[in-house]
N, C-alpha and C positions, 0 to 999 in steps of 0.2 A: 369818691367825687366829693368829699366833704370840703377839699381844700378849694375847691371853686369859690364856696361860699366867703373865702377870704381873699383870694386873689383877683377876681373877677370885678367885685365892686370898686376895689383899688383902680384898675384899669379904667371903668365908666367914670368913676369920680376925677381921674387924671384927664380924660377927654373932656370932661365938661371945664375943669379948671383951666386947659389949654387952649380950649376953642375949637378941638379936634372933633370934626361930626362923626359920631359913631353910627355903623349901619348894623342894626338888629336883625335877624332872620328867626323862625320858627319852624321847626321841621314838625309838619301836619298837627297844629294845635288843637284842630276839632278832634283829633284821637288820643294826641299823646298830651294835649294840656298846654297850658299858654308858659310862658318862661315866669320862674318862680320868683317872687319880689325879693328874695335873698341875695341874688345876683346883682341888686343895684340899678337895673336897668329900666326903673320905673321913670314914666314921663318921655320915653323913647317909642317910638313907633316901630312894633315888629312887622318885619315883612313875612306873612305865611308861604309856606312852600311844601312841595312833595318832592322835588328833586333833591339830592344830596348836596349839590353844590348850591352856594347861596347866591352864585351869578344868575339869579332870574332877570327877567326884562325889567321888571320894578326896581332891582338893585343897579342894573347897568344903567338906568335913567338917573339914578341918585348920582351915580359915579360919575357920569357926564354934566351934571349940574355942578357938581364939586370941581370941575376943571379936569376930569380924567387923573388922578392923582397917580403917581407912579410908585409909591410904596402902600402896603397894607400891613396891618397888624392884626392878626387873626388870636382868637380864643373862643372857646365854648366846647360842647361836648360831641364825642364820637369822631375822634381824631381819624379813625381809620375811615370814615365814611364822610362826612360833612365838612371836616377840615382838610382831609385830603382832596376830594374832589373840587374844593373851592381854591385850595393852594396852585393845583394843577391847572386849573381854569385861569387864574390869574398870572401864573408864570408864562402860561400860553400867550397873555396878552402883553407880554414884556414887562410886568409889574415885578419890584423887589416884594419878597414875601417874608414877613418876620412872624412866627409861631411862638406865641409864649407857651413855653413848655410845662410851667408850673399853672397854667390857665386853660389846658386842655385837658380831656379825660375821655375814657371810653368804657364801656360796661367791662371789659376785660384788660388787665395790665398787659397782658401779651400783646393784644390789638393795639393797644397805645403805643407801646415800645417798638413794635415792629413799623407802624405807621409814622411814627416820628424819625425813625431811621430812612426809611424810603423818602421821607418828605426832604430831609437833609442831603440826601443822594441826589434829589432831583433839583437842587437848587435853592432850596427855602432856608431861610437862616432860623436857627432854634434859638431862643433867649428865655430870658425869666421876665417875671412881674418888675424887679426892682432894677434889672439891666434896663428893659425897654423904657422905664419913666426916667431913668437918669439920662437915657441917650436922647430922650425927646427934649429934656431942658438944657442938657450940654454943659451947664456951668452953674455954679453955686450963686453966682451972681444974678441969674435969671429972676425976673421979677415975680416968678410963681413958686420959686424954690422951697420956700418955707411951706408953702400948702402942700407940695409934692412930699417934702421930706415927712411932713406927719403921716402922710399915707405908708411911708416907709418905716414907721416906728417899731414895727412887729416883723421878725423876720418870715419869709413864706414857709408853711408848714412842709413838712416831709412829703413829697408827692411820689415816692418810690421810684425816682429817677436816678439816684446817685449810683447805685450799681449800673444800671445800663450805661451812663456816660463814662464811667472809670474803665469800662472794656472797650472804648471806642479810640 
C-alpha cells in the first residue's frame, strides 16, 4: 500500500487545482483510526461510515448538492470491499465510474486483482493516476496544465498490476 502515499496525494492536489470537489469517507474511524495525513486529504471533511459503500445518506446529499454528477473517479483502500461496493452502487445509479488502479489497494494482492477484474467486467473503467489527470485537462493549453504536469514529474510506482494486465 506504500504506493498510495505517492498517487493519492497527486489526485487530491489535482482536484484542488481543477476545482473538482472530492468526497472523502472513512471506514469506522473510531476503531480503525482516521485517514492518515500522508494521503494528502487534509482540510477535507471525511464522512465516517460503517457500510462498505461510500454511498451513505450524507454522501448522497453531497452529490445532490453538486448537481448529481454523471462521472466518478474512485481511489482508496480495500478494493474488494469499499471500492467495489461503491462502484456497484454508482453504476446502478447510471454513473460512469473510473477506478484509479494505481491508487487503490487491498490487504492482499489477490483480493485487489480479482476485485479490479470484476469491476472492469461490471462496467467500470480502470485507469491510472497519470491517465486520469491528463484526461481531466485534455490539452496542454489548459490553464492548469503546468501545475498538473508538476504532479506527474515522477512516474507512478510499481503497484504489482503489470503482470495482471498482460494476461487480459
